[in-house]
C-alpha positions as CSV (number, residue, x, y, z in Angstrom):
1,M,-58.3,-46.9,80.0
2,S,-56.6,-44.2,78.0
3,I,-53.1,-44.4,76.5
4,A,-52.1,-41.5,78.8
5,T,-53.2,-43.4,81.9
6,I,-51.3,-46.6,80.8
7,V,-48.1,-44.6,80.0
8,T,-48.3,-42.8,83.3
9,V,-48.8,-46.0,85.3
10,L,-45.9,-47.6,83.5
11,A,-43.7,-44.5,84.0
12,A,-44.5,-44.5,87.7
13,L,-43.7,-48.2,88.0
14,W,-40.4,-47.8,86.1
15,V,-39.3,-44.8,88.3
16,G,-40.6,-46.7,91.4
17,F,-38.4,-49.6,90.4
18,S,-35.4,-47.3,90.1
19,A,-36.2,-45.9,93.6
20,F,-36.5,-49.3,95.1
21,S,-33.3,-50.5,93.5
22,L,-31.4,-47.5,94.9
23,L,-32.9,-47.8,98.4
24,R,-32.0,-51.5,98.4
25,H,-28.5,-50.6,97.4
26,A,-28.6,-52.9,94.3
27,D,-25.0,-53.3,93.1
28,W,-25.8,-52.3,89.5
29,V,-27.1,-49.0,90.9
30,V,-24.7,-48.0,93.6
31,K,-21.5,-49.0,91.8
32,P,-22.0,-46.3,89.1
33,L,-23.0,-43.8,91.8
34,M,-19.7,-44.3,93.5
35,E,-17.9,-44.0,90.2
36,Y,-19.7,-40.7,89.5
37,G,-18.7,-39.4,92.9
38,V,-22.3,-39.1,94.4
39,P,-21.9,-39.0,98.1
40,R,-23.3,-42.0,99.9
41,K,-25.2,-39.8,102.4
42,L,-27.4,-38.5,99.4
43,W,-28.5,-42.0,98.3
44,P,-31.5,-42.3,100.6
45,W,-32.6,-38.8,99.7
46,L,-32.3,-39.6,96.0
47,G,-34.2,-42.8,96.4
48,A,-36.9,-41.0,98.4
49,A,-37.2,-38.3,95.7
50,K,-37.7,-40.9,93.0
51,A,-40.2,-42.7,95.1
52,A,-42.1,-39.5,95.8
53,G,-42.1,-38.7,92.1
54,A,-43.5,-42.1,91.2
55,V,-46.3,-41.8,93.8
56,G,-46.9,-38.2,92.5
57,L,-47.4,-39.5,89.0
58,L,-50.0,-42.0,90.2
59,V,-51.8,-39.4,92.3
60,G,-51.7,-37.1,89.3
61,L,-54.2,-39.5,87.6
62,F,-56.7,-38.1,90.1
63,V,-55.2,-34.6,90.9
64,P,-53.6,-33.4,87.7
65,L,-51.6,-30.6,89.2
66,I,-49.8,-33.0,91.5
67,G,-49.0,-35.2,88.5
68,I,-47.6,-32.3,86.6
69,A,-45.5,-31.2,89.5
70,A,-44.2,-34.8,90.0
71,G,-43.5,-35.2,86.3
72,V,-41.6,-31.9,86.0
73,A,-39.6,-32.7,89.2
74,L,-38.7,-36.1,87.8
75,V,-37.6,-34.7,84.5
76,L,-35.4,-32.2,86.4
77,Y,-34.0,-35.0,88.6
78,F,-33.1,-37.1,85.6
79,A,-31.6,-34.1,83.8
80,V,-29.3,-33.5,86.7
81,A,-28.5,-37.2,86.6
82,V,-27.5,-36.9,83.0
83,V,-25.2,-33.9,83.9
84,T,-23.7,-35.9,86.7
85,V,-22.9,-38.8,84.4
86,L,-21.4,-36.5,81.8
87,R,-19.3,-34.7,84.4
88,A,-18.0,-38.1,85.4
89,R,-17.1,-38.7,81.7
90,S,-19.0,-41.9,81.7
91,Y,-20.4,-41.4,78.2
92,S,-21.4,-45.1,77.8
93,T,-23.9,-44.9,80.7
94,V,-25.5,-41.6,79.9
95,V,-28.4,-43.5,78.3
96,F,-29.6,-44.9,81.6
97,P,-31.0,-41.7,83.2
98,L,-32.5,-40.9,79.8
99,L,-34.3,-44.3,79.8
100,Y,-36.1,-43.2,83.0
101,M,-36.7,-39.6,81.8
102,G,-38.3,-40.7,78.5
103,P,-41.5,-42.3,79.9
104,V,-42.0,-39.5,82.3
105,I,-41.8,-36.9,79.5
106,A,-44.2,-39.1,77.5
107,A,-46.7,-39.2,80.4
108,L,-46.5,-35.4,80.7
109,V,-47.1,-34.9,77.0
110,L,-49.9,-37.4,76.8
111,G,-51.5,-36.0,79.9
112,Y,-51.4,-32.5,78.4
113,I,-52.9,-33.7,75.1
114,A,-55.7,-35.7,76.8
């Protein structure tokens, strides 16, 4: 098993955990969303987008174009999350979306190199 595969699986699990936490309305996820002003009606869609991205990363191990599309979409998702956090002036929590974006970027780069 290659490093790119391991990183991709770990990134998918990490993003999948984030999706699961949002869809389950975990306190530590939804409280900040309320503080950032993210409407509650968007939460299921945001969770579904993350879940689809995680699945797309895994499918990308077999169909590379799907993995690339999922990775790019997740990077854009988390970039918008960073902007949302910054607009809410919650500078101490801006690291959290970056912690999810980092492994996705690593998976994309390693998949490109491999």
